[in-house]
N, C-alpha and C positions, 0 to 999 in steps of 0.2 A: 371092376380092375382088381388083379393079383400083385402082390408087389414082385412078385419074378417079373409078370409082364411089362410093370410099369418102366422099370430102367431101359426096356429095351424099345418102348415107344418112343422114350424121351433122347434119345442116345444121335442124334443127327446135331451136328454143329452147324450144319446149312439151315436147318428148321430153325434152331435158333435166333441165328443171326437175319433171316430174313423176318420172323416175330420181333426182334428190335428194330427194325429198318420201319418195318409197316408202323410201329407206333410210334417210333421217331417223326415219320413221316406226319403223322396226325398229331402230335405234340408240337411241331412245326406249324401245322394249319390254325391249330385252336391258339397258338399265341397270338399267330396275324388277327385272327378275327378279334381277341379281346383286343389289342390292340385299336384296332379299328373303332369297337365299342368305345373304347375309353378317348377315342377323338372327336365322339360326339360330341363328349360333355366341351371340348373347349371350342367347336363351330357353335354350339350354341351360346355360350359363355360371350364370343365373339360376332356373334348374330351373322355369321358366313354362312348361308345358307346355300348358294351354290355351292360350297366345297362339302355343304353336309350332307346334300343330294347326292353329291359324286361318289363319296365315300360309300354312303350305303348301295350305291350301285354297283362299284367295284368289290365290295364285299360279297355279293352275289357268289362268282366267279370264284372267290377262295378256293373252295373247297375242291372243285373239279379242277383245278390246277394242281393243286398238291397231290391229289389222284394220282394226275398224268405224270408228274414228277414222280411220285413210291414205281409206278408201274415203269417208266422209262430206266429208272437207278436198278429194279431190280433184274428186267430184261437185260440191262446189259451186263450186271456183274455174274448171272448164271446161264448156262445152256440150258435152254428146253428137257432135255432129259433129266438135268438135275432139280425139275422142280415137278416128277412123277405125284403119283397118288399116297404114297406114303408118306412122303416128305410134306405135302400139303396138310396130311391128317395132325402130321409132327407138330406143325408150321403154329395150327388152331390152338392146341394144348398148351403151348410153349406161350403164347399171345394171352391166354386163360391167365396163367402164372402172372405173367407182366403187368397183369392188369388190378390184381391187387393192391389194396390202396390206390389205387388211382382215383383221380376226383370225378372222371366224366368216363366213366366203362361203357355207359352204351353208346356215346358217341365213338368211342374209339371201335368198339363192335362194327357201326357202321362203315367206318372207315376200313376197317379189315376186308368189310364185304365188298365195297365198292372198288378195291384194288384186287381180290379175288377173282371177280368178275370179269375185270378187263383182260386177264390173265389165262383163267379157267375157261372151257365150253363151259356154255349154260347145263349141259346133262349132269355137271356137278355142282350147283348151284340144291344142293340138299345138307342136311345139318351134319353132315362128317367134314364137310370142309366148308361152309358159311355158318355165321350166328343166326339160322332162321329162327330160332328161340333165344333170348337174352341165357347169359349164361354167370353173368356178373351181377348180383343185385344192385342199386340204387339208392337203397333205404339207409337215412342216416348215415350219410358221409358228411363227416367233419370237413371243414374248411378251415385253413393252415393262415388266413390272412385274420388282421388285427378284426376287423367288421364281419358278424357271421352273416346268414346268409339274412335275415332278417331281425330287426333291432326292436324292444319294446318298450313303450312309454306308461305310465300310470298319470290317469287324470287325477286320481287321490290326492295324490303327491304336493302337486301346484296347480292343480284345476286345468280344465281341457283347454281353456287357451295356450296356459303357459307350455302342456305337454305338445298342443299342437305346432307352438312358437320351435322349442327344440324339433321338431321331425324333417320343419322346413332347413331351420339353420345348421344342422348336422349335415346337410350335404355340403355346407361348404360352399356356393358358387361365388367364384367370384365375379359378381355385377352386383350391386345394389339394388334393394326392391324401392319401389317407390312409397310403401305405407304398408309396411309387414305388420304392422298392430291390428290396421284397419281392415288387411284382406284377412286375416285368421280370424277377427273377429266376426266376419262374414261364413269363414267356414264352421267355426263354431257354432252360429245359429244354426246354418243348414243342418251340420251332423246332429243336434241336439234336438232339432225339430223330427227329421228320420227316423233316429235311434235311438234318444231319450236319454243320453247320456251321462244326463244329468238326475238321473234317479238313482245312483249311486248304491248299484248292483256291489255285491259284494267282492266280484270278480271283474275288473275296469279296465281292458288294456286294450291301448293301440299297437296294432303288431304291422310296422313297416318293412319292406322291402328294402334292402341297405346300398343298392344302384336305382337310380333315376332312370326312366325309360325314356328314350329319345327316338322323336319321329317327327319330320319337316321340321317346321317352326317351335315345338312342344319340347317340353319336360316333364312328366308326367310321375307323381308320387304315388305308389302303389300301395296299399296296405286291406286290413281289415278292422275292426272296433268290435272287442267284445265287450260283452254287458252281460253277468251273469252266465247263464249258458245260451245264450244267443249271440250268431256273429255276421257282423254287416260288412261285407266289400264297400270301399270308398276309393277314389283316383281323386287326387288334386291337381290339375295341368298348371303348369307355370309358363306364362308368355313374356316376351316384351311388348312392355307399354310406352306410354307417351315419355317423348325421351330418351328410351333407352332401356330406361329402369324397369324392372322384374315387375310381374303382378302373379298375384293367384288370380285365375281368370273365373274358375268356379268348381266347385267340389263334386262328384257325379257319386250317387248314393243310391240311386236306382239299379237294382241287379242287370236288368236289362241295358240297359246306356253301358255298362260297365263289361257285360259281355260283347256288345256290340264296336266298343275301342278296339278289341281285340279281334275283329273282325277279319276273314278271309278275302275281304275285299279292300283291303288296306297296307299299304307298304310292312316291312318288316320292320320291327323297332330295335333300337342299336342300345343294347344291354351288358355292361361289364356284368360278368359272372363268376365265380371260381367253380361253382357247381351248380350248373343248371338243374339237373334232375331237383334241385332245393328249390327251385324258381317256380320249375313246371309243378309241384309236389302244392306249394302256396297256391299260385295261379289255380289250379285244379282246384282247391277247398273255394277259390270265391268264384268258381263259375265251373259248379258239378256235371252240368250237360256237355260241354266242351270238353271234346275227346284230345288224350295227351297228343296226340300227331297233330293237331291243329295249334295246342298250344307251343311246341315245340317249333313248330313251322313261324307262327306270327313272333318268335324270337330270334327268327335271322338264323336259324336249326331245320331248315329245309328238308337237308337231306335225313336226317331222324326224324323229320314228319313222315317221309315218305317211306322210312322204313316201318315205321310204327304203322302205318295204313295198310301198308301191303299184307302185312301180320294180322292186323281186325280186318282185313277183307278175304283173308283166308279163312280166317274162324267163323265168319260170316257165310261162307259156301258149306262149311261142314253142319252150321245148324239151317240150312233153307233149303227148299227145293224147287224154288222158282226157276224160269230160266232167261237167260237173255235175250232180249227182244229189239228191233228200231224204236228208238225213243219217237215218243208223240209227236206230232207239230209237222211245220212243212220243213221237208228232207230239203239240207243245203246242197249246194251244188259245191263245195270244195269238202267237207267235211261230213264222213257216215257217222252220226251217234248214234249209240246205242245204250241201254241201261239193265239193270236190273231191278223190279221194282221193289223189290224188298230192300233194296241200300240205297240210301241217301245221294247217289251220284251218277254222273253219266260218263260214257268213255267216247271219245272222240278218235277217230283215223284218218287223216289224211287220206284222200283219195288219188287215186294215180291218172287219174286224168277229169278236166273240166271241160263242160260244155259251154259254147259259147254265152255271152259276152264276156266270161271271167278268161285273163289273161295274167297266168300266174305260176310259179313254182311251188313243188315241197321245200325248198330251201329257201325262197320269200315266203310263205306261210311259217316256217319255223322261226325265222327271224321275227317275225310279226309277234309272235307269243313271248319269244325272249325279249323283246322291247318290253313289253308287259309285265312280264317276268322284275325288270329290272326299273321298272318306274313306277313313279307315284300313282295308286291305282284310287285313291281319292273317296275309298267307298265305293265304287261306282263300276270297275271293272275286277270278275271274279279273277282269284288267282287259280293255277293249273299247277298238276301234278303230273310231270314227264316222266313217261317209263319206256325201257328195251327192254325186247325180248319175253314178254307177259305172257306166261301159261295158264290157262283157262283149261277146267276140263271140257271136252267136245263135247259131252253131253248135255251138259248147259247153255248150249245155242239152240236155238230156233232154226229150221229149218229158212225160214225168211230172212233171216240175222247170216246166215251161213252164205246163202247166196249171193246176198248183196255185199258181203266183203269179199267174195270170190270175182264179182263183175266189177268191183269199183275201187278196188283196192289188193288185188293178187299178190304185190309184190310185198305185201306186208304178212301174207298168212303162209304159215307152214305148219300142215297137220303132223304130228308124230305119235302113234297108235292112239291112245284112248283122251288126247290132250291136244290144243291148238295155241300155238305161240305168235304173237301177234309182235312185230318186230319196232313196232314205235307206236307210242300210245301217249293220249293226256286224258286227265281224269279232272274232272271239275263238280264241284257243288251242285245239285240237281236243282233248280227251279222251274216255276211256272212261265213259258213264254208270255211274251206281256199281249202278244196279240190273241192266244188262249185266253188269259185274263180277263182282256177288255170283250172279248167276243160273249164272254160266260155273263161277265156283268151286264152289258145290254142286252143278252136274252133274261135273264133276271130283272130286267128292268130298275136295276138297280143306278140310279143314276149319278148317286154320291160318289159311287164306286167307280164307277168309269171314270170321273172328274180326278177321283184320286189315285188312277191310272194314269192318266194323262199328264199332271202335273209333277208324277216324280218322274214320268218319262222326259219332259221337260229339264228339269232339275237335274236329273242323271246327265245330259247333255250341258248343262253347263259346268258343271265341278268337272266332268273331263274336260271342255275349254280351260278351265282354270289351270288344269295341270297339262295342256298343252297338245292337247289331243283331241284330234279330230275322227267321232267313230267311223269315217267313209259311206257303210251301210248303212243308214240310218232306219231301215224298217223295224215296224216291232219284233219280228221275232226273232230280231237277233240281241234282245233286251228282255231278262227274266225277274220275276217278281219272287222275291223272298219276303219272309215274316209275314205279320198279319195285324189285323186292325190297325190301332195307329203307329206302328212300325213297319207296316206295308215300304217296301223301297225297290225302284227300278236297275237293276243290274248289267251294266254291258257285257256280252259275253263271245263275241262274233270278231275277232280280230283280225280276219285277213285282208282288210282292207283300210286297215288305221293307218293317219299319217297322222306329223305332227301339226298344228294348227299354223308353226310358223312358218312353214313349207310349203300350204296354199295360199292360191292367188283366187282370192273372192270375187266375184264381178255380178254385173248387172247385166239383165239380157239385152243385148243389142235391140232396137229398137226396127221392125220391120221394114227394110225397104222400097217394098213392094205387094202387090195381092200375092204374086207368086209366094213369098217369103213367107206369109201369113200362112198357105197352105200348105208348106211345104212337111213331108214327113219326118226330114232330117234338119238337124241347125244348118242354117244358112253362112252362120259366122265359124271361126275356126276355136276349137275347143281344144286345151293342153291337158295332159297326164294330171296336173294339179289345180284344174280350174276347178273352182266348185261354185253352183249357183243358188243360193239359196231361198230365192223364190221360187226356184221348183218342187223344194219339198213339201209343197200344198198336196202338189197333184198326186204323190206317190203317199202322201201319208194324211191326206184330211178330207176322205173320199166319204165316211160317214159324217155325216151333219153332226151327230152329237159329240164325238170326237172332236170335229172342229171349232164346235162353240165351246168347250173346253180350253182348248190348244190356244186359240186368238185371245182369249178373256185371260188365259196366265201366261202365253210364251210366245205371245204373236210376232214379239221382236227377233225371237230366232227363223224367221222369215227375211230378213234382209239383210242385206250386204255390209251395211253401215252396225250392226252390231257385231258380227264377226269380225270386221273389219278392224274395231276398236280393239279386240280382245288380242286381236295377231299384233297391233303396235305395241301395246303395253308389255306382251311376252318380249317383243323383239327389243323393246326398251329395258327389259332386265328384271321388269317387275316381278316377283317371285308370289303367287298367292296359296295362301294355306287355307286347307278346306277342313273345317272344323269336324271332328269328330262325336259331335254329340249337337245337344239344341242347340241352338242360337236363344233361345228364351230365356236357358238355367245361366247364363253368364252375369256375373257379376254386373258387367257394365257392357250395354249395348250397344256393339260398333256398327256401322253402315258396312254392308256385306261389299266386296268392290262392283259386284255387277249392276249398283244402282248408278254407277257410274257411266253405264255404257246405254241406259236407256230410262222409262218410266219406273218409277217405284214399285216393290211387285210384294207388301207386306205381308201377304199370303205365303210369297216364297220362300221371306225370312222364317215366318213360324214352323216351317213345314220344310226346311234347308237339310236340316240331318236327323230329324225325326225316326233314328234309325230305333 
């Protein structure tokens, strides 16, 4: 760009005012986002778990509300003819200038895109009008606050015990610890055994992020131990113990356990961050295999996660040649699911019509997905990315997939030249359907793997119930398997029939009145919309004797009304369970899982409950 053209390009006062209004809208959003994250600390200190969950749920909607407010303000202020091509190009250039020195430029760029996409037609979704690629670097952004992104502690100065004690006390939680010195000693011993921190390497440090990570009933200290040239991730969960005093529950030192703490199947963390990119960079160092899009998402910045995910997908398309196809497995009645084999995600489009006995609507299905987005997913429900007007290269669609889309979801499909636009889409991490996992294990004669799949299936249901979620359709095809070896776990991903456990009416099947009742093909008793008959589950789930054997051994009480009703009553009484995102057996104090109160003990269940 020459000096002579630059003043001409940046001559519009309207363009500058629009850029300023959009950035003000973003700054308001992030100010409210930080206030909610700061409130999480207060909820934790006061053990106000209901308020904590409500705040986490409400924060998810903050972004869309601020975007809608900004769009409404611009449309009220300016006539459509004032928002022409030249104005919008110049608006983007002004916006880039305003981001100089901004602490969160990448998030502000995504906010600009969100506002622009509400105002512009999708034919404008390109570099001239949107931030298809980032324009402002997030490297080396300095904080203005007294606390840097992370603090550094030196065990050589006063020993590992003293350094760890300062790590904890520097957060200045306004609730006493039951036995901080004793807990720190347990953390010290565990970390020394895992990392060898008493080896006195020349460069020995503890680097700890300056804000606590809050989720559900836990607060998490996140850091890394530097021992010479080696770096080791660690996380210390803080919980409320007996008498309401705080305890250090354990320390996570296994990289897999740390990674799964930040899983896509769990609720978003509440973290107060002045410079989010600094936190993402730190966490990426702990979890180098986890994409930045997922890290932004688990920090509650899901819109930035969507932006990065879509950029990654576009790059993948450029460097691959396979075609999108119908996903393998049993085809669903409500969703049309397809995949790109070389890409580890699936794409889900809601069909326009559903065969009997399904009775639902597109709006109802979208409501269920929103419920899951706003709910605690307890490691058992996959997070989804929701997109509108997604453009794909038409040549990358198989003919079979195109035919299916035209047949089952024509209202979502629009073909524009050499591309196809899908008006609405969900994207989820790809998993192996549980029915295929069990069939393959049985075919291979691996009874231990069949047992593992069945145990995980039942564990997933138990955890969902603890979060007040009834899956509705409990068939194996609606659950997926992630991980491998000891980290295999079952995850639920079909949400169109979920209900709150507290809304369900759990019943026993009435005894038949006569022989005609016994022989009837339809129930002879009235069945309400929310009625559930647990003893019927066996008919649909336990036809295979190998599966039946393991299910009855580990989860037989799931077939009884008493088990479900007991949990419903606990939920209605206001009991709030927390499902721990790490193995039960690594906790410093072994606690009885609340599930034990609803039936016989499940020692195997306790051992494998969260071996994710």
